C-alpha positions in Angstrom: 0.0 0.1 0.0 1.1 3.6 -0.7 -0.2 6.7 1.2 -1.4 10.0 -0.4 1.4 12.0 1.1 4.1 9.7 -0.5 2.3 10.0 -3.9 2.3 13.7 -3.5 6.1 13.7 -2.8 6.6 11.8 -6.2 4.4 14.3 -8.0 6.3 17.1 -6.5 9.6 15.7 -7.6 8.3 15.2 -11.1 7.3 18.8 -11.2 10.7 19.9 -10.0 12.5 17.8 -12.7 10.2 18.9 -15.4 10.6 22.7 -14.6 14.4 22.1 -14.6 14.2 20.6 -18.1 12.0 23.4 -19.5 15.0 25.8 -20.4 16.6 23.0 -22.4 13.7 22.4 -24.8 14.7 24.7 -27.5 16.2 21.8 -29.5 14.0 19.4 -31.3 15.7 16.3 -29.8 15.5 17.6 -26.3 11.7 18.2 -26.7 11.2 14.7 -28.0 13.1 13.2 -25.1 11.0 15.3 -22.7 7.8 14.0 -24.2 8.9 10.4 -23.9 10.1 10.7 -20.2 7.1 12.7 -18.8 4.1 12.1 -20.9 4.9 9.0 -23.1 3.2 5.7 -22.8 6.0 4.5 -20.4 6.7 7.9 -19.0 6.9 9.0 -15.4 3.5 10.5 -15.2 1.9 7.5 -16.8 3.6 5.4 -14.2 1.7 7.3 -11.5 -1.7 6.0 -12.6 -0.4 2.6 -12.0 0.0 3.4 -8.3 -3.7 4.3 -7.9 -4.5 0.7 -7.1 -2.3 0.8 -4.1 -4.0 3.8 -2.4 -6.9 3.5 0.0 -10.2 3.8 -1.8 -11.0 7.0 -0.1 -7.8 8.7 -1.3 -8.0 7.7 -5.0 -10.3 10.6 -6.0 -7.8 13.2 -4.6 -4.8 11.1 -6.2 -6.5 11.2 -9.6 -7.0 14.9 -9.4 -3.3 15.4 -8.5 -2.0 13.2 -11.2 -4.2 14.7 -13.8 -3.1 18.1 -12.8 0.6 17.3 -13.3 -0.1 15.5 -16.5 -2.0 18.6 -18.0 0.8 20.8 -16.9 3.5 18.6 -18.6 1.3 18.4 -21.7 0.8 22.1 -21.9 4.6 22.7 -21.4 5.3 20.3 -24.2 2.7 21.6 -26.6 3.8 25.2 -26.1 7.5 24.4 -26.9 6.4 22.1 -29.7 4.6 24.9 -31.3 7.6 27.2 -31.0 9.8 24.5 -32.4 7.4 24.0 -35.4 7.3 27.8 -36.0 11.1 28.0 -36.0 11.3 25.1 -38.4 8.9 26.8 -40.8 10.9 29.9 -40.5 14.1 28.2 -41.4 12.3 26.6 -44.4 11.0 29.9 -45.6 14.5 31.5 -45.2 16.2 28.7 -47.2 13.5 28.6 -49.9 13.1 32.2 -50.4 13.0 33.3 -54.0 15.3 36.3 -55.0 13.0 38.2 -57.4 15.9 40.2 -58.7 17.4 37.1 -60.3 16.7 36.7 -64.0 14.0 34.1 -65.0 14.7 30.9 -66.7 13.6 30.8 -70.2 11.3 28.0 -71.2 11.5 27.2 -74.9 8.2 27.0 -76.7 7.4 24.4 -79.2 6.7 25.2 -83.0 4.7 23.7 -85.7 6.1 21.4 -88.3 6.4 23.1 -91.7 4.1 20.4 -93.1 1.5 21.4 -90.5 1.8 24.9 -91.4 1.4 24.3 -95.1 -1.5 21.9 -94.7 -3.5 24.4 -92.4 -2.9 27.1 -95.0 -4.2 25.1 -97.9 -7.2 23.9 -95.9 -7.9 27.6 -94.9 -7.8 28.7 -98.5 -10.3 26.0 -99.6 -12.5 26.5 -96.5 -12.9 30.2 -97.3 -14.1 29.1 -100.8 -16.7 27.0 -99.2 -15.3 23.5 -99.1 -15.6 21.2 -96.1 -12.7 19.0 -94.8 -13.4 15.3 -94.9 -11.2 12.4 -93.7 -11.3 8.5 -93.9 -9.4 5.4 -92.9 -5.7 4.9 -93.9 -6.3 1.2 -94.2 -8.7 0.7 -97.1 -10.3 -2.0 -99.1 -9.7 -2.7 -102.7 -13.3 -1.6 -103.6 -12.9 2.0 -102.2 -9.3 2.4 -103.3 -9.5 0.9 -106.7 -12.8 -0.4 -108.0 -15.1 2.5 -107.1 -12.5 4.8 -108.8 -12.6 3.0 -112.1 -9.2 1.3 -111.6 -9.5 -2.3 -113.0 -8.0 -5.4 -111.7 -5.3 -5.4 -114.2 -4.1 -1.8 -113.6 -0.5 -1.5 -112.6 -1.4 0.4 -109.5 -2.8 -2.6 -108.0 0.5 -4.6 -108.4 2.3 -5.6 -105.2 5.4 -3.7 -106.2 3.4 -0.4 -106.2 1.0 -0.8 -103.2 1.3 -1.9 -99.5 -1.2 -4.7 -99.2 -2.5 -6.0 -95.8 -4.0 -9.5 -96.6 -5.8 -10.2 -99.8 -8.3 -7.4 -99.9 -7.0 -4.6 -97.6 -4.1 -2.1 -98.2 -2.6 1.1 -97.0 -4.1 3.8 -99.1 -1.9 5.2 -101.8 -4.0 8.3 -102.2 -6.9 10.0 -100.3 -9.4 9.4 -103.2 -11.2 6.7 -101.2 -12.5 9.4 -98.9 -14.3 11.0 -101.8 -16.1 7.7 -102.6 -17.1 7.4 -99.0 -18.5 10.9 -98.8 -20.4 10.7 -102.1 -22.0 7.4 -101.0 -23.5 9.2 -98.0 -24.2 12.6 -99.6 -26.6 14.1 -102.0 -25.0 16.6 -104.5 -23.8 19.1 -104.3 -20.6 17.9 -102.8 -17.7 20.4 -102.0 -14.9 18.8 -100.0 -11.2 18.6 -99.5 -9.6 15.4 -98.2 -6.2 15.8 -96.4 -4.3 12.8 -95.1 -1.3 10.5 -95.0 -0.7 8.1 -98.0 1.6 5.2 -98.6 3.3 3.8 -101.8 6.2 1.5 -102.3 8.7 4.2 -103.6 12.3 4.1 -102.9 13.2 7.0 -100.7 15.2 9.7 -102.2 15.3 13.4 -102.4 11.9 13.7 -104.1 10.2 10.4 -103.1 9.0 8.8 -99.8 7.0 5.7 -99.0 4.9 7.8 -96.6 3.7 11.3 -97.9 0.7 13.6 -97.4 -2.0 14.6 -99.9 -4.9 17.0 -100.2 -7.6 16.1 -102.7 -10.5 18.2 -103.6 -13.8 17.3 -105.1 -16.7 19.4 -106.3 -19.8 17.7 -107.6 -22.8 19.8 -108.9 -24.9 20.4 -112.0 -23.3 22.3 -114.8 -19.6 22.2 -113.7 -17.0 22.2 -116.3 -13.2 22.4 -116.8 -13.6 26.1 -116.6 -14.7 26.0 -113.1 -11.8 23.7 -112.2 -9.4 26.3 -113.9 -11.0 29.1 -111.9 -10.7 27.3 -108.5 -6.9 26.5 -109.2 -6.2 30.2 -110.3 -7.7 31.4 -106.8 -5.6 28.8 -105.0 -2.4 29.6 -106.9 -2.9 33.3 -106.2 -3.6 32.8 -102.6 -0.8 30.3 -101.9 1.9 31.4 -104.2 1.2 35.0 -104.5 0.5 37.4 -107.4 2.1 37.1 -110.8 2.1 33.2 -111.1 1.1 31.8 -114.5 -0.8 28.5 -114.8 -0.7 25.9 -117.6 -2.7 22.8 -118.3 -1.2 19.7 -120.0 -3.1 16.5 -121.1 -2.7 13.4 -119.0 -4.5 10.4 -118.1 -6.1 9.2 -114.6 -8.6 6.3 -114.4 -11.0 8.4 -112.4 -11.0 11.6 -114.4 -11.9 12.3 -118.0 -10.6 14.5 -119.3 -7.3 14.5 -117.2 -4.7 17.2 -116.9 -1.5 18.1 -115.2 -1.3 21.5 -113.7 1.9 23.5 -113.9 2.8 26.9 -112.7 5.5 29.4 -113.4 6.9 32.1 -111.0 7.3 35.6 -112.1 10.4 36.0 -114.2 11.1 32.2 -114.1 12.0 30.3 -117.2 10.6 26.9 -116.3 7.3 25.5 -115.6 6.8 23.5 -112.4 4.3 20.7 -112.2 2.2 20.9 -108.9 -0.7 18.5 -109.2 -3.0 16.2 -111.3 -6.6 17.1 -111.9 -9.6 16.5 -114.2 -13.2 16.0 -114.5 -14.7 13.1 -112.5 -15.2 10.2 -114.9 -19.0 9.4 -115.2 -18.2 5.8 -114.2 -17.1 7.0 -110.8 -20.4 8.9 -110.4 -22.4 5.9 -111.5 -20.6 3.7 -108.9 -21.8 6.0 -106.0 -25.3 6.2 -107.3 -25.2 9.6 -108.9 -27.0 10.5 -112.1 -23.9 11.0 -114.5 -26.3 12.7 -117.1 -27.3 15.3 -114.5 -24.2 15.9 -112.4 -20.6 16.7 -113.3 -17.7 17.5 -111.2 -13.9 17.8 -111.0 -11.2 16.7 -108.7 -7.5 17.2 -108.2 -4.8 16.1 -105.7 -1.7 17.8 -104.6 1.2 16.6 -102.4 1.6 18.6 -99.2 5.4 17.9 -99.1 5.6 19.2 -102.6 3.9 22.4 -101.7 6.0 22.9 -98.7 9.2 22.3 -100.7 8.1 25.0 -103.3 7.1 27.4 -100.5 10.3 27.2 -98.5 12.8 26.1 -101.1 13.5 22.8 -99.6 15.3 20.4 -102.0 15.2 17.1 -100.1 11.9 15.6 -99.0 13.7 13.5 -96.4 14.2 16.7 -94.3 10.5 16.5 -93.2 11.1 13.2 -91.5 14.7 13.8 -90.0 13.4 15.0 -86.6 15.9 17.7 -86.6 14.7 20.7 -84.5 17.2 23.0 -86.1 15.3 22.4 -89.4 11.9 22.7 -87.9 12.6 25.9 -85.9 13.4 27.8 -89.1 9.6 27.9 -89.9 8.2 29.0 -86.5 
């Protein structure tokens, strides 16, 4: 058994030891040691509660009050110094992390658009202002949409393995964006005014002017009463908008299975001696109109296709098509 006065003596001793330690609590480690010794689960004040069972029943109420009083005092001392310690820690962090506003900022380089993207957007913008919509389609096509619907028979050289990337027996990587025109016409009643930009694939040996992967924009206009004169008018507007004033344009005869008549379009810069071929074009073959369910006696139309790489090379004076695929930022940044 233990008497209340003896417990009071232990409490007084703990208070004296506690107050003696208070001046040393400026350091974080000392504060943690203080907590463990006095208010921890195995601390000295916690040990006092274990003595309650050794007291006379009538003394336990007073003993509990005394023990709780010293416990509250010790906890209050710890909390006060703990808050001060945390405040000092925050202040040290703020001092070490302080930003010197007089220092020069760090330059963050901005990205830039690829010249192909710039040229494609410009071409799309020219034709959209003329009333054409942008249409897209799948890059993996069937033989029907890529050949048969475009009046390209089974014995045509374009359908040979050495010219086209086949995937299985009846699917292939499209060598032009013309299949998009067929898909749109199947679902649209004339008039049809679209441009079809996209990636194309052909089994060409890569060199300065050829690439197995390239980009096209094709145009299609189907309506009553259209003629080759309308085609020439649209191309004159495009040439003037894209290349500038003073360019001349020349048509020469050609052959494409899906247009009749077919032409090659050439332009000549002001003061230049030579003509440059820029695209193939022509009036849509009546067989193509019939294939999509149009009345070839009522509707006529024209189409043309131009290579975006070709347009970019002409615009920027680029001599090697491989430059577009080199991933050289020094090349790309020239056009930003």
